[in-house]
C-alpha positions as CSV (number, residue, x, y, z in Angstrom):
1,M,-32.7,40.4,146.4
2,G,-29.2,39.8,145.1
3,V,-25.9,41.4,146.1
4,T,-26.2,44.8,147.9
5,L,-23.7,47.1,149.4
6,E,-25.2,46.3,152.8
7,S,-24.9,42.4,152.2
8,L,-21.2,43.0,151.1
9,E,-20.5,44.9,154.3
10,N,-22.0,42.2,156.3
11,F,-20.1,39.6,154.4
12,K,-16.8,41.6,155.0
13,Q,-17.4,41.8,158.8
14,N,-18.8,38.3,159.4
15,D,-16.9,36.2,157.0
16,L,-13.7,37.9,155.8
17,S,-12.5,39.4,159.1
18,Q,-11.3,36.0,160.2
19,F,-8.5,36.1,157.5
20,V,-7.2,39.4,158.8
21,P,-4.8,39.2,161.8
22,S,-5.8,42.5,163.3
23,K,-9.2,44.0,163.4
24,D,-7.6,47.4,162.8
25,D,-6.1,46.3,159.4
26,V,-9.0,47.6,157.3
27,Q,-7.0,48.0,154.2
28,I,-6.3,44.3,153.9
29,L,-9.9,43.5,154.6
30,E,-11.0,45.9,151.8
31,I,-8.6,44.3,149.4
32,L,-9.8,40.8,150.2
33,L,-13.3,42.0,149.6
34,I,-12.6,43.8,146.3
35,T,-10.6,40.7,145.1
36,L,-13.4,38.3,145.9
37,V,-16.1,40.4,144.5
38,S,-14.0,40.9,141.2
39,L,-13.6,37.2,140.9
40,F,-17.2,36.6,141.6
41,A,-18.2,39.2,138.9
42,L,-15.9,37.7,136.4
43,K,-17.4,34.2,137.0
44,E,-21.0,35.4,137.0
45,K,-20.9,38.0,134.1
46,F,-18.2,36.8,131.9
47,E,-18.1,33.0,132.3
48,D,-18.2,32.6,128.5
49,K,-15.0,34.6,128.2
50,E,-13.1,32.6,130.9
51,E,-10.0,32.1,128.7
52,E,-9.5,35.8,128.5
53,W,-9.5,36.4,132.3
54,Q,-8.2,33.0,133.5
55,M,-4.7,34.4,134.2
56,I,-6.0,37.3,136.2
57,A,-8.0,34.9,138.3
58,R,-5.2,32.6,139.0
59,K,-3.2,35.5,140.3
60,A,-6.0,36.7,142.4
61,K,-6.5,33.2,143.9
62,G,-2.8,33.0,144.6
63,Y,-3.0,36.3,146.6
64,L,-6.1,35.0,148.4
65,K,-4.2,31.7,149.3
66,T,-1.5,33.9,151.0
67,K,-4.1,35.3,153.3
68,G,-5.6,31.8,154.2
69,I,-8.5,31.6,151.6
70,V,-7.8,28.4,149.9
71,K,-11.3,27.9,148.2
72,V,-13.4,30.8,146.8
73,E,-16.5,28.9,145.9
74,P,-17.9,28.7,149.4
75,L,-17.4,32.4,149.7
76,F,-19.0,33.1,146.4
77,K,-22.1,31.3,147.8
78,K,-22.1,33.6,150.7
79,I,-21.8,36.7,148.4
80,E,-24.7,35.4,146.3
81,N,-27.0,34.4,149.1
82,P,-26.3,36.7,152.0
């Protein structure tokens, strides 16, 4: 089946909402989702060009760590297999 908008919305509500202090802070939740999906897409679609996007990924992972997301791989699995 793959990744769908519905599966990403479920992922956002079920898995990412725990990293946002307030349920009302929709903007941070959206930024977390976009950041994770972007990293996932880079890894899945452009793995052979990792040297080109490695610095961007490092910065994105640094941001995610400030929000409490230390490891992205488990979340990638949830994106890939909803």
